[in-house]
PAZAPA-4460 file (N, C-alpha, C; in steps of 0.05 Angstrom, whole numbers, plus 32768, in hexadecimal, padded with zeros to 4 digits):
% residues 272
    n_x    n_y    n_z   ca_x   ca_y   ca_z    c_x    c_y    c_z   seq   type   mol
   7EE0   815C   8138   7ED8   8145   8147   7EF0   8134   814F     1      M     A
   7EF1   812D   8168   7F08   811D   8172   7F06   8100   816B     2      N     A
   7F1D   80F3   8168   7F1D   80D7   8163   7F13   80C8   817B     3      A     A
   7F07   80B1   8177   7EFD   80A1   818E   7F13   8096   819F     4      P     A
   7F0D   8091   81B9   7F21   8086   81CB   7F26   8069   81C3     5      K     A
   7F3F   8061   81C0   7F46   8047   81B6   7F47   8032   81CC     6      L     A
   7F31   8029   81D5   7F2F   8013   81E8   7F35   7FF9   81DA     7      S     A
   7F3C   7FE4   81E9   7F41   7FCA   81DD   7F29   7FC0   81CD     8      P     A
   7F11   7FC6   81D7   7EF9   7FBD   81C9   7EF6   7FCC   81AE     9      K     A
   7EFB   7FE6   81AE   7EF9   7FF5   8195   7F0E   7FED   8182    10      L     A
   7F27   7FE8   818B   7F3C   7FDF   8179   7F35   7FC5   816C    11      L     A
   7F29   7FB3   817B   7F20   7F9A   8170   7F0B   7F9D   815B    12      S     A
   7EF8   7FAF   8160   7EE3   7FB5   814D   7EEE   7FC1   8133    13      Q     A
   7F01   7FD4   8137   7F0D   7FE1   811F   7F1D   7FCD   810F    14      L     A
   7F2B   7FBB   811C   7F3A   7FA7   810F   7F28   7F95   80FE    15      R     A
   7F12   7F8C   810A   7EFF   7F7B   80FC   7EF3   7F89   80E4    16      T     A
   7EEB   7FA2   80E8   7EDF   7FB1   80D2   7EF3   7FB5   80BB    17      T     A
   7F0C   7FBC   80C2   7F20   7FC0   80AE   7F25   7FA7   809D    18      T     A
   7F27   7F90   80AB   7F2C   7F77   809D   7F13   7F6F   808C    19      L     A
   7EFC   7F72   8097   7EE4   7F6B   8089   7EE0   7F7B   806F    20      N     A
   7EE6   7F95   8071   7EE3   7FA7   805A   7EF7   7F9F   8044    21      A     A
   7F10   7F99   804C   7F24   7F91   8038   7F1C   7F77   802B    22      A     A
   7F12   7F64   803B   7F09   7F4A   8030   7EF1   7F4D   801E    23      H     A
   7EDF   7F60   8025   7EC8   7F64   8014   7ED0   7F6F   7FF9    24      A     A
   7EE3   7F82   7FF9   7EED   7F8C   7FDF   7EFC   7F76   7FD0    25      A     A
   7F0B   7F66   7FDE   7F19   7F50   7FD1   7F07   7F3C   7FC4    26      G     A
   7EF0   7F37   7FD1   7EDD   7F24   7FC5   7ED3   7F2E   7FAA    27      A     A
   7ECF   7F48   7FA8   7EC7   7F54   7F8E   7EDD   7F50   7F79    28      V     A
   7EF6   7F55   7F81   7F0C   7F52   7F6E   7F0E   7F35   7F65    29      L     A
   7F0B   7F22   7F77   7F0D   7F06   7F70   7EF7   7EFE   7F5D    30      E     A
   7EDF   7F09   7F61   7EC9   7F04   7F4F   7ECE   7F0E   7F32    31      K     A
   7EDB   7F26   7F31   7EE0   7F32   7F17   7EF9   7F27   7F09    32      Y     A
   7F0A   7F19   7F18   7F24   7F12   7F0D   7F24   7F03   7EF3    33      F     A
   7F10   7EF2   7EEF   7F0F   7EE2   7ED7   7EFA   7EEC   7EC4    34      T     A
   7EEE   7F03   7ECA   7ED9   7F0E   7EB8   7EE4   7F21   7EA4    35      R     A
   7ED4   7F26   7E90   7EDB   7F3C   7E7D   7ED6   7F56   7E8C    36      R     A
   7EE9   7F69   7E89   7EE9   7F81   7E99   7EE2   7F99   7E88    37      L     A
   7ED5   7FAD   7E95   7ED1   7FC7   7E89   7EE9   7FD8   7E91    38      D     A
   7EFB   7FDE   7E7F   7F15   7FEB   7E85   7F15   8007   7E7A    39      I     A
   7F1D   801A   7E8B   7F20   8036   7E82   7F3D   803F   7E89    40      R     A
   7F47   8052   7E7A   7F61   805E   7E7F   7F5D   8079   7E8C    41      E     A
   7F69   807C   7EA5   7F69   8095   7EB2   7F81   80A6   7EA9    42      K     A
   7F7C   80BE   7EA1   7F93   80CF   7E97   7FAA   80D0   7EAB    43      P     A
   7FC1   80C8   7EA2   7FDA   80C9   7EB2   7FD7   80BA   7ECD    44      Q     A
   7FC4   80A6   7ECE   7FC0   8099   7EE8   7FBA   807B   7EE5    45      A     A
   7FBF   8070   7ECE   7FBB   8053   7ECA   7F9F   804B   7EC4    46      G     A
   7F98   8032   7EC9   7F7F   8026   7EC2   7F6B   8026   7EDA    47      L     A
   7F52   8025   7ED3   7F3D   8020   7EE7   7F28   800E   7EDA    48      V     A
   7F1E   7FFC   7EEA   7F0A   7FE8   7EE0   7EF1   7FE8   7EF1    49      T     A
   7EDD   7FD9   7EE8   7EC5   7FD6   7EF8   7ECB   7FC6   7F11    50      D     A
   7EE1   7FB7   7F11   7EE9   7FA9   7F2A   7EF2   7FBC   7F3F    51      A     A
   7F02   7FD0   7F37   7F0A   7FE5   7F4A   7EF2   7FF2   7F58    52      D     A
   7EDF   7FFA   7F47   7EC8   8008   7F51   7EB7   7FF6   7F63    53      M     A
   7EB3   7FDD   7F5B   7EA3   7FCB   7F6B   7EB0   7FC5   7F85    54      G     A
   7ECA   7FC1   7F85   7ED8   7FBB   7F9E   7ED7   7FD3   7FB1    55      A     A
   7EDA   7FEB   7FA6   7ED9   8002   7FB7   7EBD   8005   7FC4    56      E     A
   7EA9   8001   7FB4   7E8D   8003   7FBD   7E88   7FEF   7FD4    57      K     A
   7E92   7FD7   7FD1   7E8D   7FC2   7FE5   7E9B   7FC9   8000    58      A     A
   7EB3   7FD3   7FFE   7EC2   7FDB   8016   7EB5   7FF3   8024    59      A     A
   7EAF   8007   8014   7EA4   8020   801F   7E89   801C   802C    60      M     A
   7E78   800B   8020   7E5E   8005   802C   7E61   7FFA   8048    61      K     A
   7E73   7FE7   804C   7E77   7FDC   8066   7E83   7FF0   807A    62      L     A
   7E96   7FFF   8070   7EA4   8013   8082   7E91   8029   808A    63      L     A
   7E81   8033   8077   7E6E   8048   807E   7E59   803F   8092    64      K     A
   7E51   8027   808F   7E3D   801C   80A2   7E48   8019   80BE    65      K     A
   7E61   8010   80C0   7E6D   800C   80DA   7E76   8026   80E8    66      A     A
   7E80   8039   80D8   7E8A   8052   80E3   7E82   8069   80D1    67      Y     A
   7E69   8071   80D3   7E5F   8086   80C2   7E6C   80A1   80C5    68      P     A
   7E7A   80A6   80DB   7E87   80C0   80DF   7EA3   80C1   80D3    69      D     A
   7EAD   80AB   80CA   7EC8   80AB   80BF   7EC7   80B3   80A2    70      F     A
   7EDD   80C0   8099   7EDF   80C8   807D   7EEE   80B4   806C    71      G     A
   7EF2   80BB   8053   7EFF   80A9   8040   7F13   80B8   802E    72      F     A
   7F28   80AB   8027   7F39   80B3   8012   7F3F   809A   8001    73      L     A
   7F34   8099   7FE9   7F38   8081   7FD9   7F40   8089   7FBD    74      T     A
   7F4B   8076   7FAF   7F55   807C   7F94   7F3F   8084   7F81    75      E     A
   7F27   8079   7F84   7F11   807F   7F72   7EFD   8092   7F7E    76      E     A
   7F04   80A0   7F94   7EF2   80B1   7FA2   7EE8   80C8   7F91    77      S     A
   7ED0   80D0   7F96   7EC6   80EA   7F8D   7ECE   80FE   7FA2    78      H     A
   7ED1   8117   7F9B   7ED9   812C   7FAF   7EC9   812C   7FC8    79      P     A
   7EAF   8126   7FC6   7E9E   8128   7FDD   7EA3   8111   7FF1    80      E     A
   7EB1   80FC   7FE8   7EB7   80E6   7FFA   7ED0   80EA   800A    81      D     A
   7EE0   80FE   8003   7EF9   8102   8011   7EF4   810F   802D    82      I     A
   7F05   8107   8040   7F01   810F   805C   7EFF   812E   805F    83      T     A
   7EEC   8136   806F   7EEB   8152   8077   7EFA   8155   8091    84      H     A
   7F04   816D   8097   7F15   8171   80AF   7F09   8169   80C9    85      P     A
   7EEF   8169   80CC   7EE3   8163   80E6   7EDD   8145   80EA    86      N     A
   7EE5   8134   80D9   7EE0   8117   80DD   7EF4   810C   80F0    87      T     A
   7EED   80F8   8101   7EFF   80ED   8114   7F15   80DC   8108    88      P     A
   7F11   80D2   80F0   7F24   80C1   80E3   7F1D   80BD   80C6    89      G     A
   7F2E   80AE   80B8   7F27   80A8   809C   7F33   808D   8094    90      R     A
   7F26   8081   8081   7F2F   8069   8074   7F3E   8071   805B    91      W     A
   7F56   8066   8057   7F65   806B   803F   7F65   8051   802F    92      I     A
   7F58   8051   8018   7F52   8038   800A   7F5B   8038   7FED    93      L     A
   7F69   8024   7FE5   7F6D   801D   7FC9   7F5F   8002   7FC4    94      D     A
   7F49   8002   7FB7   7F3A   7FE9   7FB4   7F47   7FD5   7FA1    95      P     A
   7F5A   7FDF   7F91   7F69   7FCD   7F7F   7F84   7FDA   7F78    96      L     A
   7F98   7FD3   7F88   7FB3   7FDC   7F82   7FC0   7FC8   7F70    97      D     A
   7FC7   7FD0   7F58   7FD1   7FBE   7F44   7FBD   7FB8   7F2F    98      G     A
   7FAF   7FCD   7F26   7F99   7FC9   7F13   7FA3   7FBE   7EF8    99      T     A
   7FBA   7FC7   7EEF   7FC5   7FBD   7ED6   7FCB   7F9F   7ED8   100      T     A
   7FD6   7F96   7EEF   7FDA   7F7A   7EF4   7FBF   7F6B   7EF3   101      N     A
   7FAB   7F76   7EFF   7F91   7F6A   7F00   7F85   7F66   7EE4   102      F     A
   7F88   7F7B   7ED4   7F7D   7F7A   7EB9   7F8A   7F65   7EA9   103      V     A
   7FA4   7F60   7EAD   7FB3   7F4C   7E9E   7FB5   7F31   7EAC   104      H     A
   7FA5   7F2E   7EC1   7FA2   7F15   7ED0   7FBC   7F0C   7EDD   105      R     A
   7FCC   7F20   7EE5   7FE4   7F1A   7EF5   7FDD   7F1E   7F12   106      F     A
   7FDD   7F09   7F22   7FD1   7F0B   7F3D   7FE1   7F19   7F52   107      P     A
   7FEE   7F2E   7F4B   7FFD   7F3F   7F5E   7FEE   7F5A   7F60   108      M     A
   7FD8   7F59   7F70   7FC8   7F70   7F75   7FBA   7F6C   7F90   109      F     A
   7FAE   7F81   7F9A   7FA3   7F7F   7FB5   7F8F   7F95   7FBB   110      C     A
   7F82   7F92   7FD1   7F73   7FA8   7FDE   7F85   7FB3   7FF4   111      V     A
   7F87   7FCE   7FF5   7F97   7FDB   800A   7F85   7FEE   8019   112      S     A
   7F83   7FEA   8033   7F71   7FFA   8044   7F7F   8001   805E   113      L     A
   7F7F   801B   8064   7F8B   8025   807D   7F77   8036   808C   114      A     A
   7F79   8036   80A6   7F69   8047   80B7   7F7B   805C   80C4   115      L     A
   7F74   8075   80BF   7F83   808C   80CA   7F73   809A   80DF   116      E     A
   7F7E   809E   80F7   7F71   80AD   810C   7F84   80C3   8115   117      L     A
   7F7A   80DC   8117   7F8A   80F3   811F   7FA4   80F5   8110   118      E     A
   7FA3   80F0   80F6   7FBA   80F2   80E5   7FCE   80DC   80E6   119      G     A
   7FC9   80C7   80F5   7FDB   80B0   80F8   7FCD   8097   80ED   120      K     A
   7FDD   8086   80DF   7FD3   806D   80D6   7FD2   8059   80ED   121      I     A
   7FBA   8050   80F4   7FB6   803E   810A   7FB6   8021   8102   122      L     A
   7FA9   801B   80EB   7FA7   8000   80E2   7FAA   7FFF   80C3   123      M     A
   7FB3   7FE9   80BA   7FB5   7FE5   809D   7FB2   7FC8   8095   124      G     A
   7FA4   7FC3   807F   7FA1   7FA8   8075   7FA6   7FA8   8057   125      V     A
   7FB4   7F94   804E   7FB9   7F8F   8032   7FB0   7F73   802C   126      I     A
   7F9D   7F6F   8019   7F91   7F55   8014   7F93   7F4E   7FF7   127      Y     A
   7FA1   7F38   7FF1   7FA2   7F2D   7FD6   7F8E   7F16   7FD5   128      N     A
   7F77   7F1A   7FC7   7F62   7F06   7FC7   7F68   7EED   7FB7   129      P     A
   7F7B   7EEE   7FA5   7F82   7ED7   7F95   7F94   7EC4   7FA5   130      I     A
   7FA8   7ED0   7FB3   7FBA   7EC0   7FC3   7FAF   7EBB   7FDF   131      L     A
   7F98   7EC8   7FE6   7F8C   7EC6   8000   7F9E   7ECF   8017   132      K     A
   7FAE   7EE4   8011   7FC1   7EEE   8025   7FB6   7F08   8031   133      D     A
   7FB3   7F08   804B   7FAA   7F20   805A   7FC0   7F2A   806C   134      T     A
   7FCA   7F41   8065   7FDF   7F4E   8076   7FD1   7F63   8087   135      Y     A
   7FD7   7F64   80A1   7FCB   7F77   80B3   7FDF   7F82   80C6   136      F     A
   7FDD   7F9C   80CB   7FEE   7FA9   80DF   7FDE   7FBD   80EF   137      A     A
   7FE5   7FBE   8109   7FDA   7FD2   811B   7FF0   7FE0   8129   138      Q     A
   7FEE   7FFB   812B   8003   800B   8137   800B   7FFF   8152   139      K     A
   8025   7FFA   8156   8031   7FF0   816F   8027   7FD4   8176   140      N     A
   801D   7FC5   8163   8013   7FAB   8169   801D   7F95   8155   141      A     A
   8030   7F9D   8144   803B   7F8A   8132   802C   7F86   8118   142      G     A
   8037   7F75   8107   802C   7F6F   80EC   8029   7F51   80E8   143      A     A
   8014   7F49   80DA   800F   7F2D   80D6   8008   7F27   80B9   144      T     A
   800C   7F0E   80B1   8002   7F03   8098   7FF1   7EEB   809E   145      L     A
   7FD8   7EED   8098   7FC4   7ED8   809E   7FC5   7ED0   80BC   146      N     A
   7FC9   7EE5   80CC   7FC8   7EE1   80E9   7FE2   7ED9   80F6   147      G     A
   7FF7   7ED5   80E6   8011   7ECE   80F1   8025   7EE5   80EF   148      R     A
   8034   7EEA   8104   8046   7F01   8105   805A   7F00   80EE   149      K     A
   8060   7F17   80E3   8075   7F19   80CE   8089   7F2E   80D6   150      I     A
   80A1   7F2B   80CB   80B7   7F3D   80D0   80C7   7F42   80B6   151      Q     A
   80D3   7F59   80B5   80E4   7F60   809E   80FC   7F4D   809E   152      V     A
   810B   7F4E   8088   8123   7F3D   8085   8139   7F46   8096   153      S     A
   814E   7F35   8098   8165   7F3C   80A8   817D   7F43   8096   154      K     A
   8179   7F46   807D   818E   7F4C   806A   819D   7F65   8071   155      T     A
   81B7   7F64   8071   81C7   7F7B   807B   81D5   7F8B   8065   156      R     A
   81D5   7F82   804D   81E4   7F90   8038   81D3   7F91   801E   157      S     A
   81D9   7FA6   800E   81CC   7FA7   7FF4   81D3   7F90   7FE2   158      L     A
   81EC   7F87   7FE4   81F5   7F71   7FD3   81E6   7F57   7FD7   159      S     A
   81DA   7F54   7FEE   81CA   7F3C   7FF4   81AC   7F41   7FF3   160      A     A
   81A4   7F59   7FE9   8188   7F61   7FEA   8179   7F5B   7FD0   161      S     A
   815F   7F56   7FD4   814C   7F55   7FBE   8139   7F6D   7FC2   162      L     A
   8138   7F7F   7FAF   8128   7F97   7FB1   8110   7F96   7F9F   163      L     A
   80FE   7FA9   7FA3   80E7   7FAC   7F92   80E1   7FCA   7F8F   164      T     A
   80D5   7FD0   7F78   80CF   7FEC   7F72   80B8   7FEE   7F5E   165      T     A
   80B0   8006   7F58   809C   800B   7F44   80A3   8025   7F36   166      G     A
   809A   8028   7F1D   809E   8040   7F0E   8084   8050   7F0D   167      F     A
   8086   806A   7F10   806F   807B   7F0F   8060   807A   7EF5   168      S     A
   8045   8078   7EF6   8035   8078   7EDD   802B   8094   7ED7   169      T     A
   8030   80A7   7EEA   8025   80C2   7EE6   8038   80D4   7ED7   170      S     A
   8051   80CB   7ED4   8065   80DC   7EC6   8075   80CB   7EB2   171      Q     A
   8068   80C4   7E9C   8076   80B3   7E88   8084   80C5   7E74   172      K     A
   8098   80D3   7E7D   80A8   80E3   7E6B   80C5   80DA   7E6D   173      N     A
   80D5   80E3   7E5A   80F0   80D9   7E57   8101   80DD   7E70   174      E     A
   8100   80F5   7E7C   8110   80FB   7E93   8108   80EB   7EAB   175      K     A
   80EE   80E9   7EAF   80E4   80DA   7EC6   80ED   80BC   7EC5   176      S     A
   80E9   80B0   7EAE   80F1   8094   7EAB   810F   8091   7EAD   177      I     A
   811E   80A4   7EA1   813B   80A3   7EA3   8145   80A4   7EBF   178      S     A
   8139   80B6   7ECF   8141   80B9   7EEB   813C   809F   7EFB   179      D     A
   8125   8094   7EF6   811E   807B   7F04   812F   8064   7EFC   180      Q     A
   8135   8062   7EE2   8146   804D   7ED8   8163   804F   7EE2   181      L     A
   816B   8068   7EE6   8186   806C   7EF0   818A   805F   7F0C   182      S     A
   8176   8064   7F1E   8177   8057   7F38   8174   8039   7F36   183      V     A
   8162   8031   7F24   815E   8014   7F20   8177   8006   7F17   184      F     A
   8185   8013   7F05   819E   8008   7EFA   81B3   8006   7F10   185      R     A
   81B6   801B   7F1F   81CB   801C   7F34   81C6   8006   7F49   186      S     A
   81AD   8003   7F52   81A6   7FEF   7F66   81A7   7FD3   7F5B   187      L     A
   81A1   7FD0   7F41   81A2   7FB6   7F35   81BF   7FAB   7F35   188      S     A
   81D2   7FBD   7F32   81EE   7FB5   7F33   81F8   7FAE   7F4F   189      L     A
   81EA   7FB8   7F63   81F4   7FB5   7F7F   81E5   7F9F   7F8E   190      Q     A
   81CF   7F95   7F83   81BE   7F83   7F93   81BB   7F68   7F84   191      T     A
   81AD   7F55   7F91   81A7   7F3C   7F84   8192   7F3F   7F6F   192      R     A
   8182   7F53   7F70   816E   7F58   7F5C   8159   7F6B   7F65   193      G     A
   8149   7F75   7F51   8133   7F86   7F56   811A   7F7C   7F48   194      I     A
   8104   7F7B   7F56   80EB   7F73   7F4A   80D8   7F8B   7F47   195      R     A
   80C6   7F89   7F34   80B2   7F9E   7F30   8097   7F92   7F2C   196      R     A
   808A   7F89   7F42   8071   7F7A   7F3F   8059   7F8B   7F36   197      P     A
   805A   7FA5   7F3B   8044   7FB6   7F31   802E   7FBD   7F45   198      G     A
   8034   7FBA   7F5F   8021   7FC1   7F74   8031   7FCB   7F8C   199      S     A
   8030   7FE5   7F91   803F   7FF0   7FA7   8037   7FE4   7FC2   200      A     A
   801D   7FDF   7FC5   8014   7FD4   7FDF   801F   7FB8   7FE2   201      A     A
   801F   7FA8   7FCD   802A   7F8D   7FCF   8048   7F8E   7FD3   202      M     A
   8056   7FA1   7FC7   8072   7FA4   7FCB   8078   7FA9   7FE9   203      D     A
   8068   7FB9   7FF6   806C   7FBF   8012   8065   7FA7   8023   204      L     A
   8050   7F99   801C   8049   7F81   802B   805F   7F6C   802A   205      A     A
   806B   7F68   8012   8081   7F55   800F   809B   7F5E   801C   206      Y     A
   809E   7F78   801F   80B5   7F83   802E   80B0   7F7D   804C   207      T     A
   8098   7F81   8055   8091   7F7C   8071   8095   7F5F   8079   208      A     A
   8090   7F4D   8067   8093   7F30   806D   80AF   7F25   8068   209      R     A
   80C1   7F36   805E   80DC   7F2E   805B   80E3   7F22   8040   210      G     A
   80D1   7F22   802D   80D7   7F18   8012   80EA   7F2C   8004   211      V     A
   80E2   7F45   8004   80F3   7F5B   7FFA   8101   7F68   8011   212      F     A
   8119   7F71   800C   8129   7F7F   8020   8124   7F9D   8020   213      D     A
   811A   7FA8   800A   8115   7FC5   8008   8104   7FCB   7FF0   214      G     A
   80F8   7FE3   7FF1   80E5   7FEC   7FDC   80E7   800A   7FDA   215      F     A
   80E6   8015   7FC2   80E4   8032   7FBF   80D2   8038   7FA7   216      W     A
   80C4   804E   7FA8   80B4   8058   7F92   80AC   8075   7F97   217      E     A
   80A7   8083   7F81   809E   809F   7F83   8083   80A2   7F75   218      R     A
   8078   80BA   7F78   805E   80C1   7F6C   8048   80AD   7F75   219      K     A
   8048   80A7   7F8E   8033   8095   7F99   801F   80A6   7FA9   220      L     A
   8007   809B   7FAB   7FF1   80A8   7FB9   7FED   809B   7FD5   221      S     A
   7FE0   80A9   7FE7   7FDC   809E   8002   7FD0   8082   8002   222      P     A
   7FBD   807C   7FF0   7FB1   8062   7FF0   7FC4   804C   7FE6   223      W     A
   7FD9   8053   7FD9   7FED   803F   7FD1   7FFE   8036   7FE8   224      D     A
   8002   8047   7FFC   8017   8041   8010   800E   8041   802D   225      V     A
   7FF6   804B   8033   7FEE   804F   804F   7FEF   8035   805F   226      A     A
   7FE3   8020   8054   7FE2   8007   8062   7FFE   7FF9   8062   227      A     A
   800B   7FF9   804B   8025   7FEC   8049   803B   7FF8   8059   228      G     A
   803B   8012   805C   804E   8020   806D   804D   8016   8089   229      Y     A
   8034   8014   8094   8031   800B   80AF   803A   7FED   80B2   230      L     A
   8034   7FDD   809E   803C   7FC1   809E   805B   7FBF   80A1   231      L     A
   8069   7FCE   8091   8087   7FCD   8092   8091   7FD6   80AD   232      V     A
   8087   7FEC   80B7   8090   7FF6   80D1   808A   7FE2   80E8   233      E     A
   8072   7FD7   80E8   806A   7FC4   80FD   8078   7FA9   80FA   234      E     A
   8083   7FA4   80E3   8092   7F8B   80DF   80B0   7F90   80E6   235      A     A
   80B6   7FA7   80EF   80D2   7FAD   80F8   80E3   7FBC   80E4   236      G     A
   80D7   7FC5   80CE   80E5   7FD3   80B9   80E6   7FF1   80BC   237      G     A
   80F1   7FFE   80A8   80F4   801C   80A9   80E7   8027   8090   238      Q     A
   80D9   803D   8093   80CC   804B   807C   80D1   8068   807E   239      V     A
   80DC   8074   8068   80E2   8091   8067   80DB   809B   804B   240      T     A
   80E1   80B5   8047   80E0   80BF   802C   80FB   80BA   801F   241      D     A
   8100   80C4   8007   8119   80BE   7FF9   8132   80C9   8006   242      F     A
   812E   80DE   8016   8146   80EA   8023   814B   80DF   803F   243      S     A
   813A   80CC   8048   813D   80C1   8062   812D   80D0   8077   244      G     A
   811D   80E3   806E   810C   80F2   8081   80F2   80E3   8087   245      G     A
   80E3   80EF   8099   80CA   80E3   80A2   80B7   80DC   808A   246      A     A
   80AC   80C5   808A   809A   80BD   8076   807F   80CA   807A   247      F     A
   8072   80D3   8065   8058   80DF   8066   8047   80D1   8051   248      K     A
   802E   80C9   8058   801E   80B9   8045   8016   80C9   802D   249      V     A
   8017   80E4   802F   8011   80F5   8018   802A   8101   800C   250      N     A
   8041   80F6   8013   805A   8102   800A   8062   80FA   7FED   251      G     A
   8056   80E6   7FE2   805B   80DF   7FC6   8073   80CE   7FC1   252      G     A
   8082   80C6   7FD6   809A   80B6   7FD2   809E   80A5   7FEB   253      Q     A
   80AA   808D   7FE7   80AE   807B   7FFD   80C7   806A   7FF9   254      I     A
   80D6   8067   800E   80EC   8053   800F   80E7   8042   8028   255      T     A
   80E4   8028   8024   80DE   8016   803A   80F2   7FFF   8039   256      A     A
   80FB   7FF6   8050   810F   7FE1   8051   810E   7FD2   806B   257      S     A
   8120   7FBF   806E   8122   7FB1   8087   8131   7FC1   809C   258      N     A
   813A   7FD9   8095   8148   7FEB   80A7   8166   7FE8   80A5   259      G     A
   816F   7FD0   80A0   818C   7FCA   80A0   8199   7FD4   8086   260      K     A
   818A   7FD6   8070   8196   7FDF   8057   818B   7FFB   8050   261      I     A
   817E   8008   8063   816F   8020   805D   8182   8037   8054   262      H     A
   8198   803B   8063   81AA   8051   805C   81B5   804D   8040   263      K     A
   81BD   8035   803A   81C8   802F   801F   81B3   8034   8009   264      A     A
   819A   802D   800F   8185   8030   7FFC   817F   804E   7FF8   265      L     A
   817D   805D   800D   8178   807A   800C   818E   8088   7FFB   266      I     A
   81A6   807F   7FFE   81BD   808B   7FEF   81B8   808A   7FD1   267      K     A
   81AA   8076   7FC8   81A5   8073   7FAB   818E   8084   7FA1   268      E     A
   817E   808F   7FB3   8166   809E   7FAB   816C   80BA   7FA1   269      M     A
   8184   80C3   7FA4   818B   80DE   7F9B   8187   80E1   7F7D   270      R     A
   8179   80F7   7F76   8175   80FC   7F5A   815C   80F1   7F4E   271      G     A
   814E   80DF   7F5E   8136   80D4   7F53   811E   80E6   7F58   272      I     A
***
C-alpha cells in the first residue's frame, strides 16, 4: 500500500493528530505521577508501570481512530501491533521514556512519538507533561518548542561544550560499563561537563534547543530516538552513528550534536 499524498491539508491533519496523541499520553502520565504505581521489572530492559501501559493505550486509541491503516512500533507493543509490510506508514511510540525517573518522581521523562512514511521520519513530537514542554519537528519545516522555533547551540569546541549521555540498561556487565565509562572519562576531561538525565528522548530535545551541545548513546531502540533525531536535524544539528555514518532509527546507536563539534565527538566513540 502506497503512502498518502502529502498535501498541505493532510500535513496539517497529521500534525494535529500527532500532537493530540502525545498530549493524550502525557495526560495519563501526569495523572499517575503522584500515585502509587504498579511496577514490574522487564528482563534486561528496565522498569514498566501501569502508567506506561495507560499512556500507550490512550495514544494508540486516538491514532488508530484517525489513521486505521497505519501500523505501530511501540515499546510495550504486542507482536500483532507491529507494522506489517503493506501498511502506508507507522507510528513509533514510547509512551514513557524515562520510566525509572518517573518511578522516582524525577520529572525528566516524556512521551516520544514519531510518524514514519515510506521508511522516512516525517514528524516527531516529544512532550514532557510535568514541564508542559512540547517539542515538534516536521521534515524540512524546522523544529519548535511550544510553538516557537528552536535551534542547536553555536558552541565550536569540546572544551566549551556541555554534553549528555546515557548508559545501556540491557548490558550491565563489567566490559560494557567499562567501555562506556572510558568514553565518559575522556570526554569529561575535555568538556565543561556531562549530564546523564536518564531519558534519551529528552537528551535529544535538549540538544535540539541548544541546552546540550552533543549527545551519544548505544543500545537504543527506534522509539527512543525516532522523534528526537528529527528534532535535532530540523533544529540545524547533525545526527550519525558512532562512526559518522548515516543514522538509522533501528541502528542501536546515535551521536547527535550541533554539527560544529561533531567530528571531535565522533573521534571519542572508538571502542565503545
